[in-house]
N, C-alpha and C positions, 0 to 999 in steps of 0.2 A: 092460337098458341097462348098458354098461360104465361103470366108475368114471372120472370126469373131474375134473381138478384145475385150479384157477386161482390166480393170484397177485394178492392184493389188498393195499392199503396201509391201515394204521390210523394216523390222526393224532389225537392227544389234546392238547388245550390247556386252560388254566385261565383262567377269567374270574371274578374275585372268589372266591366260594365254590363254584362249579360247574365241573365238568370236562365239556368237550365232546369227543365222539369222532366222527370222520368217516371214511368210506371214499370217497375222491374218485372212484375208478373207477366206482362205482355211484351216486354222489351220494346216499348213505344216511348219516344221522347219528343221534346219540343223545346223552344226557347222564347225569350221575350226580353224587352228592355226593363220590365218591372216584374215583381212576383206575380201580380194579378194577370199580366199579359202572358207570362210563361204558363201559369196555371190554366187559363182559358184556352190557350193553344194546345196544351196537353189534353184537356177535356175533348176538344174537337178531334184531335188525332186518335184518341181512344175510341170515341164514338164511330169514327170512320173505320178504324181497324175492326171493331166488333161487327159492324154492318158488313164489312167485306168477308170476314170468315163465316158469317151467317149465310151470306149469299153463295159462297163457295161450298158450303156444306162441311166445313172443316172445324167448326166450333167445338164439337164434342171431343174430337181428337186432340185439338190444341189445349183445351181445358184439362183433359186427362194427362197429357204430356207435361203440362206445367203445374199440375196439382192445384187447379183452381176449382174451388168448391162452389156449387150453386145452391141457392136458398129459395124456398117458395114464399118466404116472408122477408120483409125488409130488415136486415141486420142492423144492430146498433153501431154507430160509428165509433171508431177508436182513434184517439188523437195522441200521437207521440211526437214530441218536439225536443230536440236537444237544446241546451242553453246556448251553444255556439250559433246554431241556426237562428234562434230567437234574437240574439244580439245582432246578427248580420241584417236581418230584415227590419229591425226596429231602429237602426242607426238613422239619425237625422242629418 
């Protein structure tokens, strides 16, 4: 099977002492005590989700339903960060 790439969004927010991470395209989320932990947990959850839909044979249907485009080449990353999120994550 040829390598295929997709572009997904990572959204991380903080509520009290817990960071929540979400991939809205796949409706997959996770959490952690730090931004890094929430991000790593989200990556693990996304990989597990993608492996599951591949194994079930539902990937094409889900990607079409959620308008997820596939690429044969590695797309360039896009970074978008609001000032409020930047301030939250960089508080000492």
